[in-house]
Every structure is written in structure tokens, then in C-alpha cells.
N, C-alpha and C positions, 0 to 999 in steps of 0.2 A: 601125390602128383596126379593131375588129371590125365586120363587116357587119351590117345590120339583121336578115338572116336568121339569122345565128349567135346574135345577142342574143335573138331570139324563141325559138330552140331552147333556149337556156339557161333562159329564163323558163319554158317549158313543162316543162322537166326538173326544175325546183325542186319539192320536196315537203317534207313535214314529218314529224316523229316522231309517229306515230299510235299511240294506245293506246285500248283499251276502258275504261281507267280515267282519271279526271281527275287524274292525277298524272304526274310525270316519271319516266322509266325511269332506273334506276341503271346501266344498261349491262350488267347481268349476265344479263338475259333473252335467250334465243335464240328466243323464240316468234315465229312468223310474223305474229302480230297487231301487231308493232311493226316500223316501218320508219324508218330514219334516212337523211337526205340533207342537202344544203346548205340552210342557213336562207334564207328569203325575207325580203322587206321587212317583212312583218307579224310574222314570228317574231322578227326583230331588235327591232322596236318593242316587241313584247310582252315580250321579255326585259328591255329597258330599263325599261319601265313597271313590271314586277314588282319590279325592284330598287328603284325609287323608292318603290313602294307599301310594300315591306317596311320601308324606312328610315322612311317616314312613320308606319307603324303602331307601330314601335318608339318613336318620339318621342311619339305621341299616345295609344298604347294602344287605338286604335279599330280596328274592323273595318268595312269597307264592306259594306252589305247589298244595295245596288241594282246591277243588272248594268250594266256599261259596254259600249261597242261591242266591245272586245276580249274581254270575257267571252262575248259571243255567239259570237265566232269560236272561242274555246276550247271552248265547249259543243258546237258542231257538230263540231269536229275530233275530239272524244272518240268520236264515232260513225263516223268515216270510215275507210275503207281506202285510198281514193285520191280526190283531187279532180279527176282527169281525167274521170271518168265519173260524171255526176250520178246516173244510175239505179243504178249500183253503190253509191254512197254512201248513197242512200236505202235500198237493199236491206240493206246492212250494218247500218244503224241499226235497221231493222225486225227483223232477225235478233237483234240484241242485246236489244231490248225483249221479243221473243218468248221468248228464253232466260231472261231475268230473271223473267218471269211463270211459266214452267214450273218454275224453281228455287224460286220462292216457294211454288207449290202443293205441290211435293214436300216442302217443309219443314213444311207445316201439314196436309196431307191427301192425298187421292187424285188424282193427276195425270190419271187416266183421264177425269175429268170434262172436262178441257180438250181432250183428244184427241177425245172424243165431240162436243163443240161444234164443233171444227174440221172434223171429218169430215162434219158435217151430220146426225149421228144424233140430236142434240138439236134440237127445234123448239118453237114456241110451244104446240103441242098436247100434247106429252109431257114437257115440261120439269119440270112439277110432280111427276110420278111419278118421273122419273129423279133428281131432286134431293131427294127426300123424306128421304133419310138424310144429306144433306150438312150439315156443320157451318156455323156462321156464317162462320168463317174461309175455308172452301172456297167458300162463296157469294160472299164479298168478292172473292176472286181470280178466280172465274169471271165475275163482273160486269165486271171490267176486261178480261178475256180477250174477252168478247163485244163490248165497245166497240172493242178493238184489231182484232178481225176484222170489224168493221162489221156485226155481227149485231143490227141495230136491233130485230128481232122478239123478241129474248130479254131486252132490257134491262128491260122492264116487269115481268117475273116477279121479277127480283132486287130491284128497288125495292119492289115489293109485299111481298116476303118479308122486308123489314127491312134490306136493304143501304143504307147511307148513300150517297145520290147523289153526295156529294163524297168518298167513300172514295178514298184514294190509296195506292199501294204504298210500302212503307217505304224502299226503297233509294234511289230518285231522287225520290220524291214525286209521281209522275205519277198523275193521275186519269183517269176515263173521258172527260172533256171534252178533256183534253190529247190522248189517243189519237185521238179522233174528228177533232180538228182536224188532227193530223199526217197521218192517213190520208185526209183529205179527205172524210169521210163526213158530208155535210150533214144527212142524215136523222137520224143519231145525235146530232149536235150540237143540232139543233132540238128533238129529243125530250128530251134531257137538260136543256136550258135551260128548256123548258116544265115540267119536273118539279123545278125548283128548284136546278139545278146552279149553283155559284158561278162566274160568268163571269170573275172575277178571281182564282180560286184559283191560288196559286203553289206550285211545289215549293220548290226552294232559291231560285231567282231568276226562274223562267220561268212565264209564264201560258199559258192555252190559245191566246191570240192569237199568242204567240211560236211555238207549235207549228203553228198554221195557216200561219204564214210559212215555217217550216222545211219543211212539207209542200207548199208552193206551192198553197194552197187559198184562193183569193179568196172562194169561196162561203162557206166556214166563217168566214173573217175578217169578211165582211159581216154574217153572223148574229151573231157575237160583239160586234161594234161596235154593232149595232142593239139588243142586249140590255144595253148599258151598259158594255162592256169599256173599261178604261182605255187610253189611247193613249200607250204608251211611245215616247219620241223615237227610241230606238235601233232601232225595229222596221224601219226602212228598211235598216239595216245587216244585220239578221237575214235579211231576204229576199235581199239581194245575196249574202251569204255562202253561202246555200243554193242560189244560182243560180235563184231562184224568180222567173222573169221575169213571169209572169202576176200573181203576188201583188205584186210590185214596182210594176207598172203600176196595180193597184188602189189601193195605198197612195198613190201619187203623185196619182192622180185624186181621192182622198179627202183631199187637203190635208195629208198627212204631208210633213214638210220634207225634201226630197231633199238639201238642203245641210247637214243636221244633221251636226255633228262633236262629238266628245267634247272637253271642256275639258282632259282629262288627256292624250290622245294625238293629237287633231286629225284622226283618220281620218274621211273622208266615204265615201259610197257609191261615188264615182268612184275613190278610193284602193283600196278593197277589190276592186272589179270589175276594175280595171286590173292589180292585183297577181296576181289569180287567172286573168286571161285570159278573163273571162266577157264576151264581146263584146256579147251581147244585153242583159245587165244594164247594161253600160257605156253602150250606146247609149240605153237607156231612161232611165238617170239623166241623161245629157247632154240628152236630149229634154226631160226635166222641168226642167232648169236653163235651157234656151235657149228655152222657151216655144214649142215647135213648129217650130223651125228645122231640120227633118229633113235637107234637102239639105246644109246646112253640117255637121251631125253626121256624115253619111256621108263627107264629105270628110275630116274629122278622123280617123275610124276608118281610112280607107284610108291616110292618112299615117302613122298609128301602126303599121299592119300587125298589129293584134291578132289 
């Protein structure tokens, strides 16, 4: 019988097939952006659920439009290079968003506008002169770029010059409020909300509140909820999958159901945290379930050797 130490090592060594695309690799790619290893509990459940969902859609001819807890997991995995290092995962996600915006600007105009914003050459005093020749499409992308870089001082110019505050990029459907939530820029979030940003604007399935959870930003989550954001039940699982401990605590403290599980797959916050080895999230979820019995939770954590 394997020892607990060897079992834990195998758990930590489990990883997933990671891609920057939300699709499955056909095995022909040799790109370093894909990595394959033994499937984990969640990937086995996901595969089973996908098979069942495919059969169900064939029978009913319907497509599901609302995100499930496993959809949250798939969404974040599409940005990850490794789930061992939270900071690396967030960095990879930001790198992908950055490259998407650069590619979008290259397709519609002068990418130098974005480089000038990033370098600090553009500020609130000279932006009108520097963007005098910019097209509407260039201003749209530059507006998202400013939100992504947390350039609160530049957002006003783009809104005054006619950019729709709810403009979103066409590839993933992210808007400025999504980016400010993901990057934890409370100043940008509050400014955008004050100027009419749609607090419930969704891309394919995900709202700014999901992005605040992905980015572990309880401050942005608080502002979004105060502005009337819908409270998706699966947000607890979003925070756990991102290892967003502070945001998870905020959600539990604000009466999000830590025991929520999908009727389709039955996953709870504890399932996800345990599968990924996220001790702090597991502990926080247990704390939420046990109404403050922290010493007992510490005992359980030690016994599990997470």
C-alpha cells in the first residue's frame, strides 16, 4: 500500500493538458504551449460530463449558455501554463491578454499607440494631441489597453472622444470592466461604473465579477456587487480554482454558499481545492462550512497532509 507521502507526491505531479485555445489538442502540435500529463480527478469528471452533455445535446438539440462550475475550471485552464505557481498562472494569463490586444491593434491600425501608453509617453495632458489622428477602431483598442494597464487617468479621454464604455474586444468579449477587475484596479472599476459601464456585461459566459474572482480582487468584487452585479452561484468555485484566497473569504463573508455544487457534476469548493492541493482555499472553505471551528479544521488539514 503506498505511503501518504508518495500519494501526495503523485497528487502534486498531476497536471493537465494546457492550451492557450479553448479546444483540445489533436496531438500533432509540438508547441511548448501545450503540456500533457496524467489526468486528475477533475479532468476525468470533465471528460465524463462532456460525453454526457454531448449525448444530451444530440437528443434535445439544445446548447447550454450558462457557465457550470466545470466551465469555470476550463476557462481558467485555458490561460494557465502550470497550476503549481499561482503567480506564474496569472502572469501567463496577462501575457495572453496583452498579446491579444496587440494583435487586435495591428489588425486595425497603428500599434505604436499602445506602446506609447505602456511606456508612459501618453498622459492625460498630451493624449488629445497624440491621438488626434487615431481612428475610432484605434481608440477602441487603446481604451481597453488603458484599462488593462490600470491607466485610470486615460480612460476619461477615450470615453469623451466617443468610445463606448462597454466596448469589448471581439475575440473573447472582454471589456474594460473585465480587465480592471482581473487586474484588481479598484480606481478603474469605480470610474467605469460611475460612467455607465454595465456591471453584468458578459463575454461568452463570464462577467466582470468572475474576472474579479479570477484576479483575487475582493475590493473590485465589493464595488461590483454594490453596483448591482448578479451573484452567480458558481463564483465560489471560480475563486477556488484561481486560488484566490482573499476573494474566497470575501465571498463567504458576503453569504455566497460555500456548499454550492453543480447538479450536473456535484463539485464543491472543497472538491476543487483538495484536487488542486490549494491548502489555504481548502482551509477557508472548511472554515466557512464549520462555522468558525478553526482548531478542528487545522486537525483535519494535518491528517490529510495537504
